[in-house]
KOLKESE-336168 format. One line per 8 residues: number of its first residue (from 1); their letters; for each residue x, y, z of C-alpha. Coordinates in Angstrom, 2 decimals, decimal comma. Layout:
BEGIN
NUM	a	X Y Z | ...
//
This chain:
BEGIN
1	mipisqgr	74,42 -3,67 29,08 | 71,11 -2,06 29,90 | 68,54 -4,60 31,36 | 65,79 -5,54 28,97 | 63,11 -4,26 31,36 | 64,70 -0,93 31,60 | 65,13 -0,56 27,87 | 61,39 -1,26 27,31
9	srratlas	60,43 1,28 29,97 | 62,59 3,97 28,21 | 61,04 3,16 24,90 | 57,48 3,36 26,33 | 58,38 6,70 27,91 | 59,75 8,03 24,67 | 56,60 6,87 22,72 | 54,49 8,72 25,20
17	avcallvt	56,48 11,94 24,91 | 56,23 11,73 21,04 | 52,45 11,52 21,28 | 52,31 14,31 23,68 | 54,32 16,72 21,49 | 52,20 15,96 18,33 | 50,51 19,30 17,92 | 50,36 19,57 14,10
25	gtalagca	47,13 17,48 13,76 | 48,96 14,52 12,29 | 48,79 11,68 14,76 | 50,95 8,58 14,62 | 49,18 5,17 14,70 | 48,52 4,24 18,37 | 48,58 7,92 19,56 | 44,97 8,83 18,66
33	edpnegtn	42,28 7,76 21,06 | 39,88 4,87 19,95 | 36,46 6,50 19,73 | 34,85 3,07 20,39 | 36,78 2,60 23,74 | 34,22 1,99 26,55 | 31,35 1,73 24,17 | 29,01 -1,27 23,26
41	gvgklpad	31,19 -1,81 20,14 | 28,64 -1,33 17,38 | 30,68 1,66 16,04 | 33,10 -1,05 14,69 | 30,52 -2,74 12,53 | 29,53 -2,10 8,96 | 26,60 0,41 8,38 | 24,03 -2,30 7,57
49	qiraraqr	24,81 -4,30 10,65 | 24,52 -1,24 12,91 | 21,10 -0,37 11,49 | 19,89 -4,01 11,84 | 21,03 -4,07 15,47 | 19,28 -0,84 16,23 | 16,08 -2,21 14,65 | 16,22 -5,40 16,59
57	aaesaptv	16,86 -3,41 19,83 | 13,82 -1,21 19,10 | 11,56 -4,07 18,39 | 12,62 -5,94 21,52 | 12,32 -2,97 23,90 | 9,18 -3,05 25,95 | 8,71 0,78 25,87 | 9,90 3,94 24,15
65	rlhgsvvt	9,20 7,64 23,90 | 9,37 9,27 20,58 | 9,21 13,05 20,00 | 9,42 15,13 16,76 | 7,85 15,59 13,49 | 6,74 13,36 10,66 | 5,60 14,67 7,16 | 3,25 12,40 5,27
73	sgrtytld	1,17 13,21 2,24 | 2,30 16,93 2,51 | 1,07 17,09 6,07 | 3,15 17,64 9,24 | 2,41 15,90 12,34 | 4,29 16,71 15,59 | 4,41 13,77 18,00 | 5,09 13,33 21,54
81	mrlkekgg	4,15 9,69 22,36 | 4,97 7,06 24,87 | 4,40 3,48 23,45 | 4,41 -0,10 24,54 | 2,84 -3,31 23,39 | -0,50 -2,87 25,13 | -1,08 0,66 24,25 | 0,28 4,27 24,22
89	igsvttkg	-0,42 7,81 25,38 | 0,64 11,19 24,04 | -0,08 14,14 21,88 | -0,33 14,79 18,13 | -0,30 18,32 16,64 | -1,22 19,07 12,97 | -2,39 22,23 11,35 | -2,05 24,18 14,63
97	etfrllri	-4,42 21,84 16,49 | -3,31 19,38 19,27 | -5,22 16,38 20,34 | -4,37 13,59 22,76 | -4,58 9,88 22,03 | -4,87 7,09 24,66 | -4,94 3,42 23,66 | -5,46 0,50 26,08
105	ddelylka	-5,46 -2,78 24,29 | -8,07 -2,29 21,49 | -9,76 0,70 23,08 | -8,84 4,11 21,57 | -9,62 7,41 23,07 | -9,12 10,84 21,58 | -9,23 14,16 23,45 | -9,31 17,46 21,62
113	gaefwghg	-10,69 21,00 21,65 | -13,89 22,32 20,24 | -12,10 23,53 17,09 | -11,21 19,85 16,26 | -14,61 18,59 16,81 | -16,09 21,50 14,74 | -14,63 19,96 11,69 | -16,47 17,95 9,02
121	daageegg	-20,17 17,06 9,23 | -20,64 18,20 12,79 | -19,88 21,81 11,92 | -22,64 21,87 9,32 | -25,39 20,26 11,48 | -27,89 22,19 13,51 | -26,50 22,51 16,96 | -22,92 21,58 15,68
129	eaaagkla	-21,17 24,09 17,78 | -23,04 22,82 20,89 | -22,08 19,26 19,98 | -18,43 20,26 19,50 | -18,49 22,08 22,89 | -19,80 18,88 24,50 | -17,00 16,84 23,07 | -14,28 19,26 23,72
137	ekyvkvpq	-11,64 18,27 26,36 | -13,19 14,91 26,97 | -11,77 11,50 26,14 | -13,89 10,41 23,34 | -14,09 6,62 22,70 | -13,51 6,04 19,05 | -15,65 3,39 17,44 | -13,38 0,60 15,96
145	gdpsykkf	-15,34 0,72 12,70 | -14,86 4,48 12,23 | -12,25 5,65 9,73 | -10,68 7,77 12,39 | -9,89 4,59 14,41 | -7,69 3,26 11,63 | -6,22 6,77 10,97 | -5,30 7,42 14,64
153	igfteknv	-4,54 4,02 16,12 | -1,22 3,83 14,14 | 0,26 6,65 16,22 | -0,27 4,40 19,32 | 1,13 1,08 18,01 | 4,87 0,85 18,95 | 6,21 -1,81 16,43 | 3,94 -0,52 13,59
161	llgglltl	5,06 3,00 13,95 | 8,70 2,22 14,53 | 8,72 -0,28 11,59 | 7,43 2,40 9,30 | 9,76 5,20 10,56 | 13,19 3,45 11,18 | 14,11 3,18 7,43 | 16,97 4,63 5,51
169	hgklatdg	17,10 4,70 1,64 | 19,97 4,08 -0,65 | 23,54 2,93 0,05 | 24,28 2,73 3,74 | 27,50 4,15 5,16 | 28,81 5,33 8,67 | 29,31 9,05 9,13 | 31,43 9,25 12,28
177	hheqagvr	30,82 9,52 16,05 | 28,48 12,11 17,50 | 26,61 13,02 20,67 | 22,80 13,40 21,01 | 21,39 14,71 24,36 | 24,51 13,60 26,16 | 24,53 10,11 24,53 | 27,49 9,09 22,41
185	tirvtgdk	26,24 7,76 19,04 | 27,43 6,33 15,63 | 25,67 7,81 12,67 | 24,42 5,81 9,83 | 23,54 7,43 6,52 | 21,58 6,55 3,40 | 22,93 7,91 0,29 | 25,26 10,33 2,11
193	gsggtldv	22,39 11,62 4,01 | 19,88 12,30 1,30 | 18,23 8,96 2,12 | 18,10 9,85 5,76 | 20,32 9,49 8,83 | 20,16 7,37 12,05 | 22,07 8,02 15,24 | 22,47 4,82 17,24
201	slegtpyp	23,68 4,66 20,90 | 27,14 3,58 21,73 | 26,26 3,23 25,31 | 24,49 0,12 26,56 | 21,92 -1,42 24,13 | 22,32 0,06 20,67 | 18,93 1,77 20,53 | 18,02 4,50 18,02
209	vrlvragk	18,53 7,94 19,36 | 17,70 10,22 16,54 | 16,28 9,81 13,09 | 16,37 12,34 10,25 | 13,98 11,06 7,57 | 14,78 11,05 3,92 | 13,32 13,90 1,68 | 12,92 16,34 4,69
217	agtltfsa	10,15 14,15 5,92 | 10,71 14,93 9,61 | 13,03 14,43 12,50 | 12,48 12,27 15,55 | 14,27 11,53 18,76 | 13,82 8,32 20,88 | 14,36 8,10 24,61 | 13,15 6,25 27,73
225	wgtdfple	13,68 2,92 26,12 | 12,56 0,12 28,49 | 11,14 2,75 31,02 | 7,64 1,58 32,03 | 4,74 3,99 32,32 | 1,13 3,60 33,42 | -1,84 3,23 31,08 | -5,18 3,90 32,78
233	epaedetl	-8,65 4,34 31,52 | -9,86 7,86 31,83 | -12,35 8,61 34,56 | -16,06 8,10 33,70 | -16,87 11,72 34,07 | -14,09 12,56 31,59 | -15,26 10,02 28,97 | -17,85 10,23 26,19
241	dyggqlpa	-18,98 7,61 23,72 | -19,57 9,55 20,47 | -21,92 6,77 19,27 | -21,53 7,70 15,52 | -18,98 8,56 12,92 | -16,48 11,05 14,15 | -15,96 14,42 12,29 | -13,19 14,25 9,66
249	s	-10,05 16,08 10,87
//
């Protein structure tokens, strides 16, 4: 009689050999690798729970960097922003013009070229070109009562911006395991992708990694979650107080 331990060993060896010889693309149960092995486990959850965990992780993270494009009201904005609760810094490009934003608490500064400041009323005033030249490449303090303050501050508010962006529309479903910038992800889709797609990290905290917005409204990547960065007021000789309503952009 073969000892029980020896019999089990032979059966295990045989099972391993069968798995190794499967080259037809049809794997037996137990032979295929578990794509969630060594991950944070969110890949096993229903799509709505994956999205919910990603949103909670994003809200609780102290910092984030987001990069990509957002289309709103027919206008495309290309963003490269680093954000945290007390402020943010980065660049926004639209209609071929790039400007930098810096917010520290409630103080908002905008830095742009002469072409940006040449828009609106300033361009039609006597000496408008000279005024635009004076403002160019300076950090201009945006008055809180100015329409531009409400327009631009949203780009610097972490939870407000993410709350508006991290949305999927329609019926949610998972769409397999993927990899974004070297990070393993699980993808959640809305209405099979027409309602947007969200890649969520399978490594560590389930942060959002990549978002494709519904209706071709832009694509964003997220990184540097929890990585702190400095926010410092610009030097006095680099700062101007416009003192009136900013030109419309």
